[in-house]
MDAnalysis code that builds the backbone (N, CA, C; Angstrom):
import MDAnalysis as mda
import numpy as np

u = mda.Universe.empty(213, n_residues=71, atom_resindex=np.repeat(np.arange(71), 3), trajectory=True)
u.add_TopologyAttr("name", ["N", "CA", "C"] * 71)
u.add_TopologyAttr("resid", np.arange(1, 72))
u.add_TopologyAttr("resname", ["UNK", "UNK", "UNK", "UNK", "UNK", "UNK", "UNK", "UNK", "UNK", "UNK", "UNK", "UNK", "UNK", "UNK", "UNK", "UNK", "UNK", "UNK", "UNK", "UNK", "UNK", "UNK", "UNK", "UNK", "UNK", "UNK", "UNK", "UNK", "UNK", "UNK", "UNK", "UNK", "UNK", "UNK", "UNK", "UNK", "UNK", "UNK", "UNK", "UNK", "UNK", "UNK", "UNK", "UNK", "UNK", "UNK", "UNK", "UNK", "UNK", "UNK", "UNK", "UNK", "UNK", "UNK", "UNK", "UNK", "UNK", "UNK", "UNK", "UNK", "UNK", "UNK", "UNK", "UNK", "UNK", "UNK", "UNK", "UNK", "UNK", "UNK", "UNK"])
u.atoms.positions = np.array([
    [0.820, -1.198, 0.000],
    [0.000, 0.000, 0.000],
    [0.864, 1.263, 0.000],
    [2.010, 1.222, 0.680],
    [2.879, 2.388, 0.732],
    [3.453, 2.697, -0.643],
    [3.752, 1.657, -1.413],
    [4.313, 1.864, -2.750],
    [3.286, 2.551, -3.635],
    [2.030, 2.118, -3.534],
    [0.964, 2.725, -4.338],
    [0.817, 4.207, -3.981],
    [0.843, 4.523, -2.708],
    [0.737, 5.917, -2.268],
    [1.928, 6.733, -2.751],
    [3.100, 6.137, -2.702],
    [4.306, 6.822, -3.155],
    [4.251, 7.091, -4.658],
    [3.757, 6.122, -5.418],
    [3.623, 6.296, -6.869],
    [2.627, 7.406, -7.175],
    [1.506, 7.417, -6.492],
    [0.486, 8.451, -6.705],
    [1.037, 9.823, -6.341],
    [1.751, 9.902, -5.240],
    [2.354, 11.165, -4.821],
    [3.375, 11.648, -5.848],
    [4.201, 10.740, -6.337],
    [5.206, 11.100, -7.343],
    [4.541, 11.597, -8.617],
    [3.524, 10.902, -9.082],
    [2.810, 11.328, -10.291],
    [2.129, 12.677, -10.089],
    [1.591, 12.895, -8.909],
    [0.956, 14.182, -8.615],
    [1.975, 15.315, -8.656],
    [3.131, 15.075, -8.086],
    [4.187, 16.098, -8.087],
    [4.654, 16.377, -9.509],
    [4.849, 15.333, -10.304],
    [5.275, 15.518, -11.695],
    [4.231, 16.287, -12.502],
    [2.965, 15.985, -12.271],
    [1.892, 16.698, -12.965],
    [1.890, 18.170, -12.576],
    [2.028, 18.439, -11.302],
    [2.078, 19.817, -10.824],
    [3.273, 20.559, -11.417],
    [4.404, 19.894, -11.486],
    [5.599, 20.517, -12.065],
    [5.384, 20.849, -13.539],
    [4.700, 19.977, -14.265],
    [4.465, 20.261, -15.684],
    [3.522, 21.447, -15.842],
    [2.529, 21.568, -14.973],
    [1.636, 22.729, -15.027],
    [2.409, 24.020, -14.748],
    [3.314, 23.967, -13.793],
    [4.128, 25.139, -13.468],
    [5.025, 25.499, -14.647],
    [5.615, 24.493, -15.296],
    [6.462, 24.752, -16.467],
    [5.673, 25.425, -17.582],
    [4.464, 24.953, -17.827],
    [3.623, 25.544, -18.871],
    [3.286, 26.987, -18.513],
    [2.936, 27.235, -17.273],
    [2.606, 28.598, -16.846],
    [3.808, 29.529, -17.001],
    [4.981, 29.058, -16.640],
    [6.188, 29.881, -16.786],
    [6.501, 30.150, -18.255],
    [6.318, 29.152, -19.101],
    [6.565, 29.333, -20.533],
    [5.583, 30.341, -21.126],
    [4.322, 30.276, -20.703],
    [3.327, 31.232, -21.193],
    [3.670, 32.647, -20.748],
    [4.118, 32.799, -19.527],
    [4.499, 34.120, -19.014],
    [5.688, 34.680, -19.792],
    [6.663, 33.829, -20.070],
    [7.830, 34.261, -20.841],
    [7.412, 34.688, -22.246],
    [6.487, 33.952, -22.849],
    [6.005, 34.297, -24.187],
    [5.290, 35.644, -24.179],
    [4.476, 35.892, -23.159],
    [3.790, 37.180, -23.049],
    [4.793, 38.323, -22.920],
    [5.818, 38.118, -22.102],
    [6.844, 39.154, -21.936],
    [7.575, 39.413, -23.246],
    [7.869, 38.342, -23.993],
    [8.576, 38.495, -25.264],
    [7.697, 39.215, -26.288],
    [6.402, 38.871, -26.325],
    [5.491, 39.550, -27.246],
    [5.378, 41.029, -26.897],
    [5.322, 41.344, -25.606],
    [5.268, 42.739, -25.178],
    [6.528, 43.466, -25.614],
    [7.680, 42.816, -25.415],
    [8.958, 43.413, -25.798],
    [9.024, 43.642, -27.307],
    [8.530, 42.675, -28.082],
    [8.536, 42.819, -29.539],
    [7.626, 43.964, -29.980],
    [6.468, 44.091, -29.356],
    [5.564, 45.193, -29.682],
    [6.188, 46.537, -29.343],
    [6.874, 46.569, -28.223],
    [7.550, 47.802, -27.804],
    [8.641, 48.174, -28.808],
    [9.416, 47.179, -29.259],
    [10.466, 47.439, -30.255],
    [9.869, 47.957, -31.561],
    [8.744, 47.371, -31.973],
    [8.122, 47.794, -33.229],
    [7.629, 49.236, -33.134],
    [6.949, 49.565, -32.040],
    [6.460, 50.937, -31.856],
    [7.621, 51.925, -31.789],
    [8.685, 51.518, -31.120],
    [9.867, 52.369, -31.011],
    [10.491, 52.583, -32.397],
    [10.505, 51.547, -33.226],
    [11.044, 51.669, -34.588],
    [10.239, 52.671, -35.402],
    [8.923, 52.629, -35.252],
    [8.075, 53.585, -35.973],
    [8.379, 55.013, -35.531],
    [8.558, 55.213, -34.228],
    [8.879, 56.557, -33.726],
    [10.228, 57.030, -34.258],
    [11.214, 56.145, -34.255],
    [12.529, 56.511, -34.791],
    [12.430, 56.886, -36.267],
    [11.704, 56.093, -37.038],
    [11.578, 56.370, -38.474],
    [10.878, 57.702, -38.705],
    [9.842, 57.969, -37.938],
    [9.123, 59.240, -38.085],
    [9.998, 60.432, -37.702],
    [10.939, 60.207, -36.789],
    [11.835, 61.282, -36.354],
    [13.067, 61.397, -37.254],
    [13.150, 60.543, -38.262],
    [14.281, 60.595, -39.183],
    [15.509, 59.835, -38.711],
    [15.390, 59.091, -37.631],
    [16.516, 58.305, -37.113],
    [16.420, 56.887, -37.678],
    [16.773, 56.770, -38.954],
    [16.562, 55.520, -39.677],
    [17.478, 54.392, -39.214],
    [18.674, 54.710, -38.780],
    [19.592, 53.663, -38.309],
    [19.054, 52.992, -37.045],
    [18.494, 53.787, -36.136],
    [17.925, 53.213, -34.909],
    [16.695, 52.370, -35.240],
    [15.869, 52.856, -36.157],
    [14.690, 52.096, -36.577],
    [15.126, 50.781, -37.213],
    [16.134, 50.846, -38.060],
    [16.648, 49.649, -38.733],
    [17.189, 48.646, -37.718],
    [17.912, 49.126, -36.707],
    [18.472, 48.243, -35.678],
    [17.361, 47.495, -34.939],
    [16.318, 48.232, -34.551],
    [15.209, 47.595, -33.837],
    [14.504, 46.566, -34.711],
    [14.305, 46.898, -35.979],
    [13.631, 45.958, -36.871],
    [14.483, 44.715, -37.116],
    [15.788, 44.874, -37.176],
    [16.667, 43.707, -37.328],
    [16.587, 42.795, -36.104],
    [16.472, 43.382, -34.927],
    [16.313, 42.584, -33.705],
    [15.017, 41.781, -33.784],
    [13.938, 42.420, -34.246],
    [12.663, 41.716, -34.374],
    [12.759, 40.564, -35.365],
    [13.424, 40.792, -36.496],
    [13.560, 39.742, -37.510],
    [14.382, 38.576, -36.964],
    [15.394, 38.860, -36.163],
    [16.188, 37.788, -35.554],
    [15.357, 36.989, -34.559],
    [14.492, 37.657, -33.819],
    [13.672, 36.968, -32.814],
    [12.589, 36.114, -33.458],
    [11.971, 36.621, -34.511],
    [10.860, 35.919, -35.147],
    [11.057, 35.861, -36.658],
    [11.999, 35.044, -37.132],
    [12.288, 35.028, -38.570],
    [11.109, 34.554, -39.421],
    [10.300, 33.639, -38.918],
    [9.174, 33.118, -39.710],
    [8.089, 34.161, -39.931],
    [7.993, 35.107, -39.033],
    [6.951, 36.125, -39.123],
    [7.232, 37.132, -40.236],
    [8.503, 37.277, -40.614],
    [8.877, 38.304, -41.581],
    [9.354, 37.727, -42.911],
    [9.057, 36.463, -43.183],
    [9.452, 35.862, -44.471],
    [8.495, 36.245, -45.559],
])
């Protein structure tokens, strides 16, 4: 009976850990999307102000982060 309880406890802990991993991954993705949006808006402001090199730098960072999005 102790082995069965230990197995159930272990599986419960592993399941909980996987839920935590998914939550952390989702949070990281949200932060990255926010950062990418911020870079894009900043690039537009730089371009409008005539600072094309800064706009270009930000856009290159975005393309490196998400190459499939800009193909």
